[in-house]
C-alpha positions as CSV (number, residue, x, y, z in Angstrom):
1,X,129.9,-118.1,158.7
2,X,128.5,-117.2,162.1
3,X,131.4,-115.0,162.8
4,X,131.2,-113.0,159.6
5,X,127.4,-112.4,160.1
6,X,128.1,-111.4,163.9
7,X,130.9,-109.2,162.6
8,X,128.3,-107.4,160.2
9,X,126.2,-106.7,163.0
10,X,128.9,-105.6,165.4
11,X,130.3,-102.9,162.8
12,X,127.2,-100.6,162.1
13,X,129.2,-97.9,164.1
14,X,131.8,-97.7,161.3
15,X,134.5,-100.4,161.8
16,X,136.3,-99.5,158.6
17,X,137.6,-96.1,157.4
18,X,137.4,-95.0,160.8
19,X,140.0,-92.8,162.7
20,X,141.4,-94.0,166.1
21,X,139.5,-91.0,167.7
22,X,136.4,-92.3,166.4
23,X,133.9,-92.8,169.3
24,X,132.7,-95.9,167.6
25,X,136.0,-97.6,168.9
26,X,134.7,-98.0,172.5
27,X,131.7,-99.6,171.0
28,X,133.4,-102.3,169.0
29,X,136.3,-102.7,171.5
30,X,133.7,-103.2,174.6
31,X,133.8,-106.5,176.4
32,X,130.4,-106.0,178.0
33,X,128.4,-109.3,178.9
34,X,125.7,-108.0,176.6
35,X,127.9,-106.8,174.0
36,X,126.0,-108.8,171.1
37,X,122.6,-107.3,172.1
38,X,124.0,-104.0,172.4
39,X,125.8,-103.9,169.2
40,X,122.5,-105.3,167.4
41,X,120.4,-102.5,169.2
42,X,123.0,-100.0,167.6
43,X,122.8,-101.4,164.1
44,X,118.9,-101.4,164.2
45,X,118.9,-97.9,165.2
46,X,121.3,-97.2,162.2
47,X,119.1,-99.1,159.8
48,X,122.0,-100.8,157.9
49,X,125.0,-102.1,157.5
50,X,127.4,-100.8,154.8
51,X,130.0,-103.3,153.5
52,X,132.7,-102.9,151.0
53,X,133.8,-106.3,149.5
54,X,135.5,-108.0,146.7
55,X,133.4,-111.0,147.1
56,X,131.9,-112.7,144.2
57,X,128.1,-111.4,143.8
58,X,126.7,-114.9,144.7
59,X,128.2,-115.0,148.0
60,X,127.6,-111.3,149.1
61,X,123.9,-112.0,148.3
62,X,123.8,-115.1,150.2
63,X,125.5,-113.6,153.3
64,X,123.5,-110.4,153.1
65,X,120.0,-112.5,153.0
66,X,121.1,-114.6,155.9
67,X,122.3,-111.6,157.7
68,X,119.3,-109.5,157.0
69,X,117.0,-112.8,158.0
70,X,118.7,-113.2,161.2
71,X,119.4,-109.8,162.5
72,X,116.5,-107.7,160.6
73,X,119.3,-105.2,159.4
74,X,119.6,-104.4,155.8
75,X,123.2,-105.0,154.3
76,X,124.1,-102.5,152.1
77,X,127.0,-103.9,149.7
78,X,129.5,-102.3,147.5
79,X,131.4,-104.9,145.3
80,X,134.4,-104.2,143.3
81,X,137.9,-105.5,143.0
82,X,140.2,-105.6,145.8
83,X,142.1,-102.7,144.8
84,X,139.2,-100.5,144.1
85,X,137.7,-101.3,147.6
86,X,141.0,-100.3,149.1
87,X,141.2,-97.1,146.8
88,X,137.4,-96.1,148.0
89,X,138.2,-96.8,151.7
90,X,141.4,-94.7,151.4
91,X,139.8,-92.0,149.5
92,X,136.9,-91.5,152.1
93,X,139.2,-91.8,155.2
94,X,141.3,-88.8,153.4
95,X,138.0,-87.0,153.2
96,X,137.3,-87.6,156.9
97,X,134.2,-89.6,155.7
98,X,133.4,-93.3,157.3
99,X,130.7,-94.6,155.2
100,X,131.9,-98.3,155.2
101,X,131.1,-100.4,158.3
102,X,132.8,-103.3,157.1
103,X,135.7,-103.8,154.7
104,X,136.3,-107.5,153.2
105,X,138.8,-107.9,150.7
106,X,142.4,-109.5,150.0
107,X,145.0,-109.7,152.7
108,X,147.4,-107.4,150.7
109,X,144.6,-104.7,150.6
110,X,143.7,-105.1,154.0
111,X,147.4,-104.9,155.1
112,X,147.6,-101.6,153.0
113,X,144.5,-100.3,154.8
114,X,146.2,-101.0,158.3
115,X,149.1,-99.3,157.2
116,X,147.1,-96.3,156.3
117,X,145.6,-96.5,160.0
118,X,142.0,-96.5,158.5
119,X,141.1,-99.9,160.3
120,X,139.8,-100.0,163.6
121,X,140.8,-102.8,166.1
122,X,138.0,-104.6,167.8
123,X,137.4,-107.0,170.4
124,X,135.2,-110.1,170.2
125,X,134.5,-113.2,172.2
126,X,134.4,-115.2,168.9
127,X,137.9,-113.9,167.9
128,X,139.6,-115.8,171.1
129,X,141.9,-118.4,170.1
130,X,141.0,-121.9,171.3
131,X,143.9,-124.5,172.1
132,X,144.2,-127.1,169.1
133,X,144.8,-129.7,171.7
């Protein structure tokens, strides 16, 4: 849960629907020591995190409330089927808009978004693999 909540804070500078030349790429790929504080300051300045998701409403509400309480940044959620989430993200990207900060949906739709080149890679210390042994 912490990973998802931190991810929401990290992506106030447009994770999803961003083209590779987007200046936010340098932000989400940053490995600076104060990364979390730096990203949180940007998210607070922007004022909200926009999430496109296919999560059930109860889960989205619970995650949003916990995130807002912890980070003081409002979560603006848009919920639909995974197909509609993909359709909206692709349509916005083709119109050179980047309204979504985070896209959370099913694997096949995320793979399609990746093929459309609308997802932006990110680096995070929370994503480093740890040995199983």
